[in-house]
N, C-alpha and C positions, 0 to 999 in steps of 0.2 A: 504494500500500500504506500509506503513512503516513496518508493521509486515512481509510482504513478503521480504523486503529488509533485515531486521534483520535475517530472516531465511536463506537467501542466504549467508549472511556474516558468519553465524555459520557453514553452511554445506560446504562451499568452503574449509576451512582449513582441514576438515576431508577428503574430496576427494583428496586433494593434498597429505596429509599424506599417504593415502591408495595407491596412485600412486607411491609414493616414496618407500613404502614397497614392492610393486610389482616389481619395477625396481631393488631393491636390490636382490630379489630372482632370477630375470632374470640374473643379473650379475654373480651369482654363476653358473648358468647353462652355461652362455657364457664362463666363465673361464674354465669349465670342457670340453665343447664340441666345443669350438671355435678353431679348429685345426690350422687355418691360422693366428690366433691372430689379426684379423682385427676389433674386437669389434662387429661383426655382425654374426648371424648364417645363413649360406647358407642353401639351401635346403638339401644338403647332411648332413650337421651338425645337422640340425633339425631332419632328419631321424635317425641319430645316437643317438640323445638325446631321441627320442621316443622309439627306440629299447632298450636303456639303462633303461628307465623307465619301459618298459614291462618286461625286464629281472629281474629287482629289485622286481617288484610286484610278479612275478612268484616265485622267491626265497623266498620272505616273506611268500607267501601262503604255499609253501612246508615246510618251517620251522614251521609255525603255525600248519600244519597238523601233522607233526612229533612230535611236542611237546604236542599238546592238543587233538588230535584225539584219545581218549582213546579206543573207540570201533573199530577203524581202518576201518571205513566205507567210508573214503575218503572225509568226510565233517564234519564240526563242528556243532553239535546240540546245543540247547539252553544251556544245562548244561556246555558243553565244552567252548562255547563262554563266559559264565559267569565266568568260571575259568580264561580264558585268560584275560578278562577285569579286574578281581580282581587283577591278578598279574601285569598287566600294571599299574593300579591305585596305587598299593603298590610301584612299582618302581618309579612312578612320585613323590609320597609323600616322598620317601627316598631321591631322588635327590633334592627335595625342602628343606628337612631338612638339607642336606649337604650344600646347598647354604647358608641357614640361619646361620648355624654354622660357615661357613667361614666368612660370613659378620660380625657376632658377634665377632669372633676372631680378624678380621682385625680392627674393631672399638676399641676393647680392647687394641690392640697394639698401636693405635694412642694416647691413653690417657696416 
């Protein structure tokens, strides 16, 4: 029984932290689509958010096809997906390196 209690005490903070992160994401959505600024999304505002997400996904698909669909068949094959992933990974690494460089520069200025 004590082991169960210990497990519950360990898991609860993780669940609360996950809830907090989810509510932060929701607040960004609320800010963008909460037309009447009441802090809640009405059915109409939820529909607008859903349509916005669909439009963004469609635009992203179209951009990816335009950029990576080398054989112009309207879909990304394994090679084209691999190229897309490699470029995305390289971009992530570059952004990470930039953050680290800024952090190092900031720490150097403090000294």
